[in-house]
C-alpha positions as a printed Julia matrix, in Angstrom:
583×3 Matrix{Float64}:
   6.62  -60.36   96.12
   7.16  -56.66   95.89
   9.46  -57.16   92.97
   6.8   -59.18   91.22
   4.15  -56.47   91.76
   6.47  -53.77   90.34
   7.15  -55.93   87.29
   3.41  -56.46   86.76
   2.77  -52.66   86.99
   5.5   -52.03   84.47
   4.04  -54.58   82.12
   0.57  -53.13   82.59
   1.81  -49.61   81.75
   3.61  -50.95   78.72
   0.5   -52.79   77.6
  -1.63  -49.72   78.15
   0.77  -47.55   76.2
   0.84  -50.03   73.34
  -2.92  -50.23   73.35
  -3.21  -46.43   73.29
  -0.75  -46.18   70.4
  -2.7   -48.84   68.52
  -5.92  -46.91   68.99
  -4.32  -43.64   67.9
  -2.8   -45.21   64.82
  -6.08  -46.83   63.98
  -7.83  -43.53   64.41
  -5.31  -41.71   62.25
  -5.61  -44.4    59.6
  -9.35  -44.1    59.69
  -9.07  -40.35   59.45
  -6.9   -40.69   56.38
  -9.42  -43.04   54.87
 -12.22  -40.67   55.66
 -10.39  -37.74   54.06
  -9.61  -39.78   51.01
 -13.17  -40.98   50.7
 -14.85  -37.63   51.41
 -16.58  -35.95   48.46
 -14.85  -33.05   46.65
 -15.83  -29.56   47.62
 -17.13  -28.97   44.05
 -19.49  -31.51   42.64
 -20.18  -31.34   38.91
 -23.77  -31.88   37.89
 -23.34  -31.59   34.14
 -25.12  -28.95   32.08
 -28.7   -30.0    32.55
 -31.5   -27.55   33.13
 -31.04  -27.24   36.89
 -32.79  -24.43   38.78
 -29.44  -22.67   39.24
 -28.49  -22.96   35.55
 -31.95  -21.79   34.51
 -31.7   -18.76   36.81
 -28.28  -17.82   35.44
 -29.47  -18.15   31.84
 -32.63  -16.11   32.42
 -30.6   -13.45   34.24
 -28.11  -13.13   31.36
 -30.84  -12.87   28.73
 -32.72  -10.3    30.81
 -29.57   -8.18   30.98
 -29.07   -8.38   27.22
 -32.7    -7.4    26.62
 -32.65   -4.54   29.1
 -35.44   -6.12   31.16
 -35.13   -4.16   34.41
 -37.79   -6.12   36.28
 -36.51   -9.61   35.43
 -32.95   -8.57   36.28
 -34.05   -7.14   39.63
 -35.96  -10.32   40.49
 -33.0   -12.56   39.71
 -30.21  -10.42   41.18
 -29.18  -11.42   44.71
 -27.97   -7.98   45.79
 -31.22   -6.39   44.66
 -33.32   -8.95   46.48
 -31.11   -8.84   49.55
 -31.82   -5.15   50.07
 -35.56   -5.77   49.85
 -35.36   -8.74   52.22
 -33.19   -6.89   54.75
 -35.81   -4.12   54.87
 -38.63   -6.6    55.58
 -38.13   -8.21   59.01
 -40.93  -10.67   58.48
 -39.78  -11.7    55.0
 -41.37  -11.36   51.56
 -44.02  -13.56   50.02
 -43.87  -12.09   46.51
 -41.81   -9.79   44.32
 -42.66   -6.08   44.34
 -44.8    -4.85   41.43
 -43.07   -3.85   38.17
 -43.48   -0.18   39.04
 -41.42   -0.51   42.23
 -38.42    1.89   42.18
 -36.1    -0.84   43.47
 -35.83   -2.3    39.97
 -34.6     0.95   38.49
 -32.21    1.48   41.4
 -30.79   -1.98   40.9
 -30.38   -1.35   37.16
 -28.47    1.86   37.78
 -26.06    0.0    40.07
 -25.37   -2.42   37.24
 -24.89    0.44   34.77
 -22.35    2.0    37.13
 -20.48   -1.32   37.34
 -20.43   -1.57   33.53
 -19.36    2.06   32.98
 -15.58    1.42   33.02
 -15.99   -0.92   30.04
 -17.88    1.79   28.14
 -15.4     4.61   28.69
 -13.95    5.79   25.37
 -10.39    7.09   25.15
 -10.06    7.53   21.38
  -7.0     9.54   20.47
  -6.1    10.62   16.96
  -7.1     7.99   14.43
  -7.59    5.1    16.88
 -11.4     5.25   17.05
 -13.25    1.96   16.65
 -16.73    1.37   15.32
 -19.2     2.33   16.58
 -17.55    5.7    16.13
 -19.75    7.41   18.71
 -21.75    6.16   21.62
 -21.14    2.9    23.42
 -18.06    0.87   22.57
 -17.61   -2.07   24.93
 -13.89   -2.47   25.66
 -12.54   -4.89   28.26
  -9.03   -3.78   29.13
  -6.58   -4.78   31.83
  -9.35   -5.27   34.41
 -11.05   -8.02   32.42
 -10.62  -10.7    35.11
 -12.24   -8.42   37.71
 -15.08   -7.26   35.48
 -18.46   -8.63   36.61
 -19.97  -11.32   34.42
 -22.99   -9.13   33.71
 -20.8    -6.75   31.68
 -20.32   -9.45   29.03
 -24.06   -9.57   28.38
 -24.88   -5.9    29.01
 -27.68   -4.24   27.12
 -25.22   -2.48   24.77
 -24.2    -5.91   23.49
 -27.71   -7.26   23.3
 -30.64   -5.9    21.38
 -30.03   -2.22   22.03
 -28.09   -0.33   19.34
 -25.32   -0.7    18.44
 -25.49   -4.23   19.78
 -26.77   -6.83   17.36
 -27.5    -9.63   19.78
 -25.78  -12.51   21.48
 -26.33  -16.16   22.34
 -25.78  -17.82   25.71
 -25.21  -21.52   26.22
 -24.96  -23.27   29.58
 -21.92  -25.53   29.5
 -22.05  -27.06   32.96
 -22.83  -26.32   36.56
 -21.26  -27.59   39.75
 -21.82  -27.26   43.46
 -19.32  -25.19   45.41
 -19.08  -24.4    49.15
 -22.2   -22.71   50.44
 -22.45  -18.94   50.35
 -23.24  -17.14   53.57
 -24.58  -13.79   54.69
 -26.37  -12.02   57.53
 -29.59  -10.09   57.08
 -28.58   -7.62   59.8
 -25.51   -6.87   61.85
 -26.77   -8.67   64.92
 -28.41  -11.56   63.14
 -27.17  -15.07   62.64
 -25.19  -16.11   59.62
 -27.3   -17.86   57.01
 -25.93  -20.47   54.66
 -27.45  -21.34   51.27
 -26.59  -23.91   48.58
 -24.37  -22.37   45.95
 -23.8   -23.41   42.35
 -21.19  -22.28   39.86
 -22.73  -22.1    36.37
 -20.41  -21.93   33.36
 -22.02  -20.25   30.39
 -20.55  -19.37   26.97
 -21.52  -16.02   25.48
 -21.33  -15.81   21.67
 -21.59  -12.45   19.87
 -23.36  -12.35   16.51
 -21.74   -9.4    14.75
 -17.97   -8.81   14.5
 -18.61   -5.09   13.93
 -20.55   -4.65   17.17
 -18.94   -7.19   19.5
 -16.84   -6.1    22.49
 -13.13   -5.42   22.13
 -10.15   -6.54   24.19
  -6.42   -6.19   24.02
  -4.87   -8.79   21.77
  -3.45  -11.89   23.39
   0.09  -11.42   24.62
   0.12   -7.6    24.53
   2.04   -5.89   27.29
   1.32   -2.56   28.93
   4.43   -0.44   28.37
   5.19    2.85   30.04
   5.25    4.7    26.69
   2.93    5.73   23.9
   3.07    2.45   21.93
  -0.49    1.5    21.05
  -1.44   -2.01   22.12
  -3.08   -4.24   19.56
  -6.82   -4.81   19.98
  -9.15   -7.57   18.84
 -12.88   -8.05   18.45
 -14.25  -10.66   20.84
 -16.22  -13.53   19.31
 -17.02  -15.58   22.41
 -16.12  -15.92   26.07
 -16.95  -18.35   28.85
 -18.41  -16.73   31.95
 -19.0   -18.19   35.37
 -22.0   -17.25   37.48
 -22.48  -17.79   41.21
 -26.09  -18.77   41.89
 -27.77  -19.13   45.28
 -30.73  -21.46   45.78
 -32.95  -22.26   48.75
 -33.55  -18.58   49.46
 -37.3   -18.78   50.04
 -36.96  -20.37   53.43
 -35.03  -17.29   54.5
 -37.83  -14.93   53.48
 -36.73  -14.09   49.92
 -39.51  -13.78   47.31
 -37.68  -16.13   44.9
 -35.79  -19.32   45.55
 -32.83  -18.68   43.19
 -30.76  -15.54   42.6
 -27.47  -14.7    40.88
 -24.68  -13.19   42.93
 -23.23  -10.71   40.42
 -22.26   -7.66   42.51
 -21.65   -7.59   46.26
 -24.11   -5.8    48.48
 -23.01   -2.25   49.27
 -22.33   -2.15   53.01
 -20.99    0.29   55.58
 -18.73   -0.6    58.52
 -20.52   -0.91   61.84
 -17.74    1.14   63.41
 -16.23    4.08   61.48
 -12.77    3.27   60.22
 -13.31   -0.49   60.32
 -13.69   -2.81   57.33
 -17.26   -3.23   56.17
 -18.82   -6.67   56.32
 -18.61   -8.62   53.07
 -22.08   -9.66   51.88
 -22.31  -12.33   50.68
 -19.27  -14.41   51.44
 -18.41  -16.92   48.69
 -15.4   -18.83   47.4
 -16.06  -17.7    43.82
 -17.36  -14.6    42.03
 -19.28  -14.1    38.8
 -16.75  -13.2    36.11
 -15.29  -14.08   32.73
 -12.57  -16.67   32.31
  -9.68  -14.88   30.54
  -8.26  -18.1    29.14
 -11.55  -18.75   27.31
 -11.49  -15.7    25.04
 -12.0   -16.38   21.33
 -11.61  -13.52   18.84
 -13.08  -12.97   15.4
 -10.76  -14.11   12.6
 -10.56  -13.1     8.91
 -12.27  -16.32    7.81
 -15.3   -16.06   10.09
 -17.36  -13.52    8.12
 -15.26  -12.25    5.16
 -18.35  -11.03    3.28
 -19.34   -8.84    6.21
 -15.92   -7.21    6.22
 -15.96   -6.54    2.47
 -19.43   -4.99    2.64
 -18.39   -2.88    5.64
 -15.38   -1.46    3.76
 -17.66   -0.38    0.91
 -20.09    1.11    3.42
 -17.32    3.03    5.19
 -16.32    4.73    1.93
 -19.76    6.37    1.76
 -19.71    8.0     5.21
 -19.47   11.8     5.07
 -17.55   12.11    8.36
 -13.9    11.08    8.51
 -14.2     9.76   12.06
 -16.99    7.38   11.01
 -14.99    6.15    8.03
 -11.81    5.55   10.01
 -13.64    3.96   12.95
 -15.36    1.35   10.78
 -12.2     0.65    8.81
 -10.23    0.28   12.04
 -12.82   -2.2    13.28
 -12.44   -4.25   10.08
  -8.65   -4.19   10.35
  -8.48   -5.42   13.94
 -10.3    -8.5    12.66
  -8.37   -8.84    9.4
  -5.25   -6.63    9.3
  -4.78   -7.47    5.62
  -8.32   -6.84    4.39
  -7.5    -5.21    1.02
 -10.69   -3.17    0.56
 -10.42   -1.6     4.0
  -6.72   -0.85    3.51
  -7.41    0.74    0.12
 -10.2     2.99    1.4
  -8.24    3.95    4.51
  -5.0     4.87    2.74
  -6.75    6.9     0.05
  -8.83    8.78    2.58
  -5.97    9.61    4.92
  -3.72   10.74    2.09
  -6.51   12.95    0.76
  -6.98   14.43    4.24
  -3.27   15.16    4.49
  -3.39   16.96    1.15
  -6.4    18.94    2.34
  -4.47   19.9     5.46
  -1.68   21.11    3.17
  -4.11   23.41    1.4
  -5.01   24.88    4.79
  -1.32   25.64    5.17
  -0.64   27.46    1.92
  -4.22   28.86    1.56
  -4.08   29.03   -2.24
  -7.24   28.69   -4.3
  -6.6    26.03   -6.97
  -9.39   24.72   -9.14
  -7.5    22.15  -11.22
  -7.36   18.81   -9.31
  -3.99   17.7   -10.69
  -2.32   21.02   -9.93
  -3.91   21.06   -6.48
  -2.35   17.66   -5.63
   1.08   18.87   -6.8
   0.93   22.08   -4.73
  -0.32   20.3    -1.61
   2.42   17.67   -1.85
   4.97   20.43   -2.38
   3.76   22.16    0.79
   4.45   19.08    2.91
   7.72   18.35    1.09
   9.09   21.73    2.14
   7.49   21.61    5.59
   8.94   18.16    6.3
  12.44   19.49    5.62
  12.23   22.12    8.32
   9.54   22.79   10.92
   7.92   19.34   11.08
   5.8    20.21   14.16
   2.46   19.32   12.57
   3.94   16.09   11.22
   5.53   15.09   14.52
   3.16   16.04   17.33
   0.01   13.99   17.45
  -3.18   14.81   19.26
  -2.15   12.97   22.42
   1.33   14.48   22.61
   0.06   17.99   22.07
  -2.87   17.66   24.44
  -5.21   18.74   21.64
  -8.9    18.12   21.16
  -8.71   17.27   17.46
  -6.45   15.01   15.37
  -3.4    16.62   13.78
  -1.7    15.93   10.43
   0.7    13.73   12.42
  -2.23   11.53   13.51
  -3.28   11.08    9.89
   0.3    10.31    8.87
   0.89    7.83   11.7
  -2.27    5.89   10.8
  -1.56    6.08    7.07
   1.9     4.52    7.29
   1.06    1.03    8.69
  -2.02    0.77    6.47
  -0.05    1.66    3.34
   2.7    -0.78    4.33
   0.17   -3.59    4.76
  -1.5    -2.81    1.43
   1.87   -2.75   -0.34
   2.46   -6.31    0.88
  -1.03   -7.54    0.03
  -1.31   -5.81   -3.35
   2.12   -4.67   -4.55
   0.66   -4.11   -7.99
  -1.26   -1.07   -6.68
   1.37    1.47   -7.68
  -0.62    4.47   -6.49
  -0.46    3.12   -2.94
   3.28    2.58   -3.17
   3.69    6.14   -4.41
   1.76    7.35   -1.37
   3.76    5.08    0.93
   7.06    6.54   -0.29
   5.75   10.08    0.15
   4.48    9.24    3.63
   7.91    7.86    4.55
   9.44   11.13    3.35
   7.08   13.27    5.4
   7.73   11.07    8.41
  11.48   11.55    7.95
  12.05    7.85    7.22
  14.71    8.82    4.72
  16.08    5.47    3.57
  12.62    3.87    3.4
  11.37    6.72    1.19
  14.33    6.44   -1.17
  14.11    2.63   -1.33
  10.35    2.69   -2.03
  10.68    5.13   -4.92
  13.81    3.43   -6.29
  11.84    0.19   -6.52
   9.05    1.97   -8.4
  11.51    3.48  -10.89
  12.92    0.03  -11.59
   9.56   -1.72  -11.91
   7.68    0.81  -14.06
   8.46    0.18  -17.76
   9.68    3.05  -19.92
   6.56    2.73  -22.07
   4.49    4.06  -19.17
   5.94    7.53  -19.58
   3.7     9.44  -17.17
   4.12    6.91  -14.33
   7.86    6.75  -14.98
   8.17   10.53  -14.89
   6.31   10.7   -11.58
   8.39    7.91  -10.02
  11.61    9.66  -10.97
  10.36   12.97   -9.55
   9.25   11.38   -6.29
  12.63    9.67   -5.99
  14.38   13.0    -6.55
  12.38   14.65   -3.77
  13.04   11.75   -1.4
  16.78   12.12   -2.05
  16.59   15.89   -1.55
  14.75   15.46    1.72
  17.64   13.42    3.09
  20.17   16.07    2.12
  18.01   18.97    3.29
  17.26   17.49    6.69
  20.73   16.12    7.46
  22.51   19.24    6.18
  25.42   17.18    4.84
  27.59   19.11    2.38
  28.49   17.31   -0.83
  25.85   14.66   -0.17
  25.92   12.42   -3.27
  22.13   12.12   -3.06
  21.86   15.67   -4.44
  23.56   14.81   -7.72
  21.42   11.69   -7.94
  18.3    13.79   -7.33
  19.3    16.15  -10.13
  19.87   13.18  -12.46
  16.47   11.68  -11.52
  14.71   14.97  -12.32
  16.62   15.22  -15.59
  15.53   11.68  -16.49
  11.96   12.6   -15.6
  12.06   15.54  -18.0
  13.19   13.22  -20.78
  10.11   10.99  -20.5
   7.52   13.56  -19.39
   4.7    14.42  -21.78
   2.46   16.76  -19.8
   3.32   20.44  -19.17
   2.75   19.9   -15.44
   5.3    17.05  -15.34
   7.82   19.05  -17.4
   7.39   22.05  -15.11
   8.0    19.86  -12.06
  11.09   18.28  -13.62
  12.67   21.64  -14.44
  11.72   23.06  -11.05
  13.1    20.01   -9.24
  16.43   20.32  -10.99
  16.6    23.97   -9.99
  15.63   23.19   -6.4
  18.22   20.44   -6.09
  20.97   22.86   -7.08
  20.49   24.99   -3.97
  22.04   22.09   -1.98
  25.1    21.87   -4.26
  28.41   23.54   -3.35
  28.15   27.2    -4.37
  24.77   26.29   -5.89
  26.48   24.69   -8.89
  26.39   26.52  -12.2
  24.16   29.55  -11.53
  23.53   30.02  -15.25
  22.17   26.49  -15.35
  20.07   27.23  -12.28
  18.59   30.27  -13.99
  17.94   28.19  -17.1
  15.98   25.59  -15.15
  13.87   28.19  -13.34
  13.17   29.99  -16.63
  12.16   26.74  -18.32
  10.0    25.87  -15.34
   8.15   29.14  -15.81
   7.71   28.44  -19.55
   6.14   25.05  -18.92
   4.12   26.36  -15.97
   2.38   28.85  -18.27
   0.93   25.87  -20.18
  -0.38   24.09  -17.07
  -4.2    23.9   -16.85
  -5.53   25.94  -13.94
  -2.27   27.8   -13.37
  -2.36   31.12  -11.56
   0.21   33.76  -10.73
  -0.29   32.99   -7.04
   0.77   29.4    -7.54
   3.85   30.39   -9.53
   4.84   32.88   -6.87
   4.39   30.17   -4.22
   6.87   27.88   -5.97
   9.34   30.61   -6.9
   9.39   32.26   -3.49
   9.83   29.04   -1.55
  12.07   29.94    1.39
  15.34   28.2     0.44
  15.05   28.89   -3.27
  14.19   32.54   -2.74
  17.22   32.99   -0.5
  19.47   31.86   -3.37
  17.69   33.93   -6.01
  17.74   37.08   -3.87
  21.49   36.8    -3.37
  22.49   37.33   -7.02
  21.33   40.1    -9.39
  21.37   37.7   -12.34
  18.14   36.15  -11.0
  16.25   39.44  -10.87
  14.51   38.92  -14.25
  12.95   35.65  -13.08
  12.06   37.14   -9.68
  10.3    39.96  -11.49
   7.73   37.44  -12.8
   6.48   37.15   -9.23
   7.21   40.65   -8.0
   5.16   42.25  -10.76
   2.12   40.44   -9.49
   2.89   41.64   -5.96
   3.08   45.26   -7.13
  -0.21   44.99   -8.99
  -1.86   43.46   -5.97
  -0.51   46.2    -3.71
  -1.8    48.95   -6.02
  -5.2    47.27   -6.21
  -5.49   47.01   -2.44
  -4.4    50.64   -1.94
  -7.01   51.88   -4.42
  -9.72   50.29   -2.33
């Protein structure tokens, strides 16, 4: 009997255990089913005109228009501060004159300020050349959504307007906040509104780094692009009226500024949400060359008329970040920068030259000699030198890529290729300078005598630069330079070109072993003086500048046989000294 009772108890326990396991398994299965069948945390509601979508759209347009009151009435942080200060709640919005609207607007301006900070260095300025330039850099993903519709991009100059389109909206987990430190946590329905912002004008739209650019720890400039459109997401709270807010919907754009209840502790986050209002980096679309080609062409012509160099370069840079091969912009930019470099040369030699052709020759000569020796002004840009104004190096560094691009787009523009070769020389790109001018010598037909003479002279100076800078004795480039100058003399028609050819031959000889045949050197200098006397606009000061060039003068001073030619400059010096002493 006892044995039977024990067996029954054992069976009962086994049955109970099996029953319990069955219930647990059933419960777990049901739980799995419940999880699988539960709705997603985000429920898409399409892009209809929901209260949340309407609030987000009105908020964005109010920002673009600079409507302080509408922004303040639709901004959650602004309304939160008013509600927190009213224990009994608010029945209506404050009047338009209430200072809270202006305070709220200034908070937004402060949040947008990093995107408006200009750091133009050298010739990197972008249009608009002064004032607000909206640039979204490395912090783009953390930039508030409001920055992408800020007033500077809307109707306020230089902004030319934008369009916003609601794409869709979807429910997300409720946002929460407390009205005071000791109060209960409130929860409100929250909607994520996706809205595309389209900018109307490629010349006034915001700028970003180009896709795929990397921030290096050096001075390499990262490519930039003009933004055409971007998708933004906006967190919108609804059902706020029952909590004492004056409006039922508000956009959470910036968090409420809070202080920790205990010093040293982390301040409470208000509101708490699973998402923030921001741009979606993967949605960026940039302006392309084919979007508004007529606008770019007209802008290049407009830039050419600006009196200030910064304005010209800024607008041309803006065009070229949209279309790097825009021929009109490249043409205007290269001509302007080369002209500025020549003007900087005149500041170096300080000679007064009225004839335009002679002025170009003297200014180029200044940089030719300078590039062989000192090079400081052609090497140290504004950023490297810690200077407040662009240097000749800044002009040169911006000229080079523009001239290279133009040479590819329009190789038939020989004047640009001449400038490109000269720019290579001044930048100490020795082989590139020689190759560029060699190609010009080959391509220019003999019938174009003036162009041929210039190409040969430029090639000679590019060869001499290599020898002068490298200080290599018996460099074969010197003999080639002499031959190029000799060939230039043979085809030259103008006295200025003949003077340069004779002078170049003489100058090349100072790099030859023992200066070559000194009688021949004297002959070339003498002939150079003869042709120089026929040059329009010539002056004794200019002749003395060429003759007393540092390296050439050192050779001429070393041998008495050159004294007669040196006297052509020294006589002027004596006359000038007597004139100054008489005064």
